[in-house]
Residue, then its C-alpha position, 0 to 999 in steps of 0.5 A: m628096560p629101566t634106565g638104571a639097568p646094570n651095564v655088562v661092561d661094568k661087571p668086574w669080570v667078562d670073558p675076553s672073547t665077549r669083551s672083544r665082541q662088545r668093543s666091536n659092537y660099540s665101535s660099530l655103534i659109534l660109527q653109525f651114530a656119527l654117520k647118522d648125525f652127519k647125514i641128518r645135518y644136510t638132509h633137505s638141503v639143496l647143496g647137501y654135503t657141499w655145505s661142509v666145504i662152503n661154510p668154512v670157505i665163506f667164513f674164511g673169505l669174510y675174515y680175510i676181507v676184514a683182517t686185510n682191509f679193515l684191520a690191516v693185518k700184514i702176515p706172510k702167507y696169510p691165506a694159508f695162515l688164516l684158513l688153517s686157523v679157521v679149520l682147526w678152531n671150527f673143529f674145536f668149536e663144533g666138536s666140543s659143542r656137540g660133545v657137551g650136548s651129546l648125552l642130552g641129545r641122545a636121551d631117548v637112546l640112552s634110556k632104552m639101550v644098555m651101553p657105555r654112555e661115552v659111546v654117545v660122546y665119541s660119536a658126536l666127536l666123530s661126526a664133527g671129525l667127518t667135516f674136519v677131514i673134508n676141511l683139511l682136504v680143502l686146506l691142503l688144496l689151498l696150500w698146494a695152490t698157493g705154492t706153500e712148500m712142505t718141509s720135514a717140519a710138517l711131520f709134526f702136524p699130525f701130533m698137533l691134530a692128536n693134541l687137538i682131538a685129545l683136548t676136544l674129547g677131554v672137554s666134552l667128557l668133562l662137561a657132558p655129564i655136568y650139562v645133563r644136570f645143570h643146563d647152564i653149562g651149555y650157555l656158559w660154554n657157548i660164551v667161553l667159545q665166543v670169547g675164546f675165538w677173539m682171545t685165540p690168535i686166529l685172525y692175528s699172530e701171537l706176536n701182535v699180542p702185547e707182551r703183558w697179555r701174551w701169557i693168555v695165549w701161552w696158557n690157552p692150549v688151543a692157541r698153542i696148537l694153532v701157533d705150532s701148527r702154523r709154524c710147521l705146516v705153513y712156514g716150515l719151522y719146527p715147533g719148540m720142543r719145550g712148548f710142544l711137550l707142554t701143549t701135549l701135557y695140557s691136552v692129555g691132562i685135560l683128557l685124563i681129567g675128562v675121563f675121570v670126571f665122566r666115569r665118576l658122574q656117568a652113573k647119575v646121568a640116567d637120573y636126570l635124562 
């Protein structure tokens, strides 16, 4: 089938029952792609899926040793503070990296099947989400083991997660079709992520940032999500409503921009695959 074959979902009118079946099929396809990627990632490894737990724990241990012994970081409840930060950042790192490269990585499928191209991006994010869920369970276990008390402020944490998912998906949809045409985007995004790790208060508190540089933290939506998540989950404090709404505005805004750009460019994707 030609790569430029018309997609049935792009027709101006489709019978509602047909559209419902299509959505069900696409949802199933997203799940299949995600599970396949998740399984392939740990194929031929002795420890298998255990690596999804071992990996963040190893980095958590390394960061903890460096921060407490070499950088002399003194932050209350630092183990929970650090693991939460690492888990959230790892999802953004893995989700956006996989999402940005998803169209090119599924070029063989997209050239043979007629389906909405965003299905591939969604499946990449869901694949990263499977690891994320496992890591969140490890995080909750640590919070329980360290005696961290959950207060009503923890009810805001799911909203932080929603903002993080929206932000990651928005970045993926924005950059994925551009990456197909300009492979430099992949290299640039990797640099942004590496710089972003140190510019985001993961190992340290936002209060350790000098006042004149603190604007970098507040204009960084990932940093805002991390800070508010730690406040409500680790310290039992409610996030400031103004800051929370601003974070949501950033995340939803980037998602909407990503959707807009993806829809404008997806027709040209097949020409460069």
